[in-house]
Structure formats: C-alpha cells, structure tokens
C-alpha positions as CSV (number, residue, x, y, z in Angstrom):
1,X,-85.4,25.6,44.6
2,X,-83.2,27.9,46.6
3,X,-81.8,25.1,48.6
4,X,-80.7,23.1,45.3
5,X,-79.5,26.1,44.0
6,X,-77.1,26.8,47.1
7,X,-76.3,22.9,47.2
8,X,-75.1,23.2,43.6
9,X,-72.9,26.6,44.6
10,X,-71.5,24.4,47.5
11,X,-70.0,21.2,45.7
12,X,-68.9,23.6,42.7
13,X,-66.8,25.5,45.5
14,X,-65.8,22.1,47.0
15,X,-64.9,20.7,43.6
16,X,-62.7,24.3,42.9
17,X,-61.0,23.8,46.4
18,X,-60.1,20.4,45.4
19,X,-58.6,21.5,42.3
20,X,-56.6,24.0,43.7
21,X,-55.0,21.6,46.1
22,X,-53.8,20.0,43.2
23,X,-52.2,23.0,41.6
24,X,-50.9,25.0,44.6
25,X,-47.9,23.8,46.6
26,X,-48.5,22.5,50.3
27,X,-52.0,21.4,49.6
28,X,-52.3,17.4,49.2
29,X,-54.4,14.8,50.7
30,X,-52.4,12.0,52.5
31,X,-53.1,8.4,52.1
32,X,-53.7,5.9,54.9
33,X,-50.5,4.7,56.5
34,X,-50.3,0.6,56.6
35,X,-47.7,-0.6,59.0
36,X,-45.7,-3.7,58.0
37,X,-46.6,-6.9,59.7
38,X,-44.1,-9.8,60.2
39,X,-46.3,-11.7,57.7
40,X,-45.7,-8.8,55.3
41,X,-42.0,-9.1,55.7
42,X,-42.1,-12.8,55.6
43,X,-44.2,-12.4,52.0
44,X,-41.4,-10.3,50.5
45,X,-38.7,-12.8,51.5
46,X,-40.5,-15.5,49.6
47,X,-42.5,-14.1,46.8
48,X,-41.4,-13.7,43.4
49,X,-41.3,-11.8,41.3
50,X,-40.7,-8.1,43.0
51,X,-40.4,-5.2,41.1
52,X,-39.6,-1.5,42.6
53,X,-40.6,1.4,40.5
54,X,-40.6,5.3,40.6
55,X,-42.7,7.9,39.3
56,X,-41.3,10.6,37.1
57,X,-40.1,14.2,38.3
58,X,-39.4,15.9,35.3
59,X,-38.9,19.6,36.0
60,X,-41.1,22.2,34.8
61,X,-39.6,25.9,34.9
62,X,-40.9,29.1,33.7
63,X,-38.4,30.6,31.7
64,X,-36.5,33.4,32.5
65,X,-37.2,36.8,31.0
66,X,-34.6,39.5,29.7
67,X,-37.1,42.4,30.0
68,X,-38.3,41.7,33.3
69,X,-35.9,40.6,36.3
70,X,-38.5,41.6,38.8
71,X,-40.7,39.0,37.7
72,X,-40.6,35.9,40.2
73,X,-39.8,32.3,38.5
74,X,-41.4,29.2,39.5
75,X,-40.5,25.4,39.0
76,X,-42.7,22.3,39.5
77,X,-40.4,20.1,41.2
78,X,-40.9,16.5,42.8
79,X,-38.5,14.9,45.1
80,X,-35.7,12.8,43.7
81,X,-37.7,9.6,43.5
82,X,-35.3,7.6,41.9
83,X,-32.7,8.1,44.4
84,X,-35.0,7.8,47.1
85,X,-35.9,4.2,46.0
86,X,-32.5,3.1,45.0
87,X,-31.2,3.9,48.5
88,X,-34.5,2.1,50.2
89,X,-33.6,-0.8,48.1
90,X,-29.8,-0.9,48.8
91,X,-30.7,-0.9,52.7
92,X,-33.2,-3.5,52.3
93,X,-30.6,-5.6,50.4
94,X,-28.3,-5.5,53.4
95,X,-30.8,-6.3,55.9
96,X,-32.9,-8.6,53.9
97,X,-30.6,-10.4,51.7
98,X,-33.4,-13.1,51.0
99,X,-35.7,-10.6,49.2
100,X,-34.9,-10.3,45.3
101,X,-36.3,-7.0,44.1
102,X,-35.9,-6.0,40.4
103,X,-35.0,-2.2,40.4
104,X,-36.9,-0.8,37.3
105,X,-34.8,2.0,36.1
106,X,-37.1,3.9,33.9
107,X,-39.3,6.3,35.6
108,X,-43.0,5.7,35.1
109,X,-46.0,8.1,34.5
110,X,-48.5,9.0,37.3
111,X,-52.2,8.7,37.1
112,X,-53.2,9.9,39.8
113,X,-56.5,8.5,41.8
114,X,-57.9,9.0,45.2
115,X,-55.3,11.1,47.6
116,X,-53.5,12.0,44.7
117,X,-51.5,9.1,44.2
118,X,-50.6,6.8,41.3
119,X,-53.3,4.3,40.0
120,X,-52.1,1.1,40.8
121,X,-54.1,-0.9,38.3
122,X,-51.4,0.5,35.7
123,X,-48.6,-1.8,37.8
124,X,-50.7,-4.7,37.5
125,X,-51.5,-4.1,33.6
126,X,-47.5,-3.9,33.1
127,X,-46.2,-6.4,35.5
128,X,-49.2,-8.6,35.9
129,X,-48.6,-10.4,38.7
130,X,-46.4,-10.5,42.2
131,X,-45.3,-7.6,44.4
132,X,-44.5,-3.8,43.6
133,X,-42.7,-1.3,45.6
134,X,-43.7,1.9,44.1
135,X,-42.1,5.8,45.1
136,X,-44.1,8.8,44.4
137,X,-43.7,12.3,45.2
138,X,-46.4,15.4,44.7
139,X,-44.7,18.1,42.6
140,X,-44.5,21.5,44.5
141,X,-44.3,24.9,42.9
142,X,-41.0,26.6,44.2
143,X,-39.6,30.0,43.8
144,X,-36.4,29.8,41.8
145,X,-35.5,33.2,41.2
146,X,-36.6,36.9,39.9
147,X,-38.4,38.9,42.2
148,X,-38.9,39.5,46.1
149,X,-41.2,37.4,47.6
150,X,-43.0,39.3,50.5
151,X,-43.6,36.0,52.2
152,X,-41.0,33.2,50.9
153,X,-41.9,29.7,52.4
154,X,-39.7,26.6,52.3
155,X,-42.0,23.7,51.3
156,X,-41.0,20.1,52.6
157,X,-41.0,17.6,49.8
158,X,-43.3,14.3,50.5
159,X,-42.4,11.0,49.4
160,X,-45.1,8.2,49.5
161,X,-44.1,4.6,49.3
162,X,-46.2,1.7,49.1
163,X,-45.8,-2.3,48.7
164,X,-48.8,-3.6,46.4
165,X,-49.7,-7.2,45.6
166,X,-50.7,-6.9,42.1
167,X,-52.8,-10.0,41.9
168,X,-55.9,-8.4,43.9
169,X,-54.3,-4.7,44.4
170,X,-53.8,-5.2,47.8
171,X,-51.7,-2.5,49.8
172,X,-49.6,-4.3,52.1
173,X,-47.5,-1.5,53.3
174,X,-48.0,2.4,53.0
175,X,-45.9,4.9,54.6
176,X,-44.5,8.6,53.9
177,X,-41.9,10.9,54.9
178,X,-40.8,14.6,54.2
179,X,-37.8,16.3,53.9
180,X,-36.6,20.4,53.2
181,X,-35.4,20.5,49.6
182,X,-33.5,23.8,50.2
183,X,-32.0,26.0,47.6
184,X,-32.3,24.6,44.1
185,X,-29.7,24.9,41.6
186,X,-31.2,27.2,39.0
187,X,-28.7,26.5,36.0
188,X,-29.9,22.8,36.2
189,X,-33.7,23.4,35.5
190,X,-33.6,22.2,32.1
191,X,-32.3,18.6,33.2
192,X,-35.0,16.3,33.2
193,X,-34.1,14.3,36.4
194,X,-35.0,16.5,39.7
195,X,-31.9,15.3,41.4
196,X,-29.8,17.2,39.4
197,X,-31.4,20.3,40.8
198,X,-31.2,19.5,44.2
199,X,-27.6,20.7,46.3
200,X,-25.4,18.2,48.3
201,X,-27.5,18.9,51.3
202,X,-30.7,18.7,50.2
203,X,-29.6,14.9,48.6
204,X,-28.4,14.4,51.8
205,X,-31.8,15.1,53.2
206,X,-33.6,13.1,50.6
207,X,-31.5,10.2,51.6
208,X,-32.4,10.2,55.2
209,X,-36.1,10.4,54.2
210,X,-35.3,7.1,52.3
211,X,-33.7,5.5,55.4
212,X,-36.8,6.8,57.2
213,X,-38.8,4.4,55.0
214,X,-36.5,2.0,55.2
215,X,-36.8,2.1,59.1
216,X,-40.6,2.2,58.8
217,X,-40.8,-0.9,56.6
218,X,-38.2,-3.2,58.3
219,X,-38.3,-1.2,61.9
220,X,-35.2,0.6,63.5
221,X,-31.7,-1.1,62.1
222,X,-29.5,-3.1,64.7
C-alpha cells in the first residue's frame, strides 16, 4: 500500500512538472528533427496542392497599474511566425521556382499535442489532402516593464517548422531555429500581431531565423 501511495505521489509530481513546463518560459519539449531528403524536395516540386500556415501569436500582457509602478509586468509573447513563414516562402520560391505553395494569411489556433506542437489532424480536416508547411512558436513570458528583476533573463524564441503529408499525416521534414527577441515595444502590447512588438533589430534576428530554416530544408544557398 505504501509503495502504491508513493507511486501516485510521484505521478502527480511528474504531471505537475509537465504543466509547469507549459506555463513557464524557457521550458519546452523539443520535437524530433527530421532532415529533408532529395526525395522530399522532389515531392515538393511536383505535389499539388501545397499550403503554408502559421499559428496565432496574440499578445497577452498584464495591464499597467497606476498605484503600483514597482510591480513587474509580463507579456505572453510568441515569435513573429507570419513574418518568418513568409520570408521562408520567399526564399523557397527564389531557389525552387517549380514549387507552388499557397500562403494562408489567416493564423490558425494551435491545439497542442505531444512535444507541445500543434495537432496536424486539424490541418487535414481543413485542407484534406496534399502537403502543408506549418510554423509554430511556443509563447514565452517576458518582462515588459515595472519593478526591478533580481535575475533578468533574455529568453530565446523558438520556431518549429514542419512539412506534413496530409493524406497520412507523415512528417516529411521538421526543424527549428532560435533567436534573441531583444527588448519589446511596450507601446504595441495591445496590438494583435506579435510582429508589432519587436524592434527592427529583433525582426532582423527573426529573419535570419527564417533563413536558417530554409537552409535546413534546401541546403545552404549558392
């Protein structure tokens, strides 16, 4: 009986730790990396339809308080996934002009599954067949003002990208990149798109992240 009770306590603590990983910045599970093969690139050049989607990165910030300026303020922020997706597609069209990919401009809601990445079944439900690129960034809780943090941290943003075959939901390619977001524009915290909260330098780093993903998919550019 004592061993059973101890096992239940251990399982409860593991579950609590998993939930904490979802809530706290910097703690995430990384999905496996799947390298693109020549066969993968060949499929992209001849397959139709192909879509590219990104997941929403809406800002959620704690409101400022007039009476307690010393209280830290935090925002739940994701990487500018729309921008990174579009730069990736722009580079792919330049290097692989025979690939015809439809860019879906509306962000999708991320139903998370194993490894804290979006469930691909919803893409199959929406688009039915063909191939799909998807771009997702776990949100991070970042300090955006108020108070003085004893141990301030610069938490990198992570972008996960995949190529999925919707017929059987096989992952043909998967990789990720990280970049330092830098200071955020606190005046833009009420805007619905994370891109508006980044400085020019932060967006430049995000662009280089997109270039890293493209090089991982197609190989270094020539």
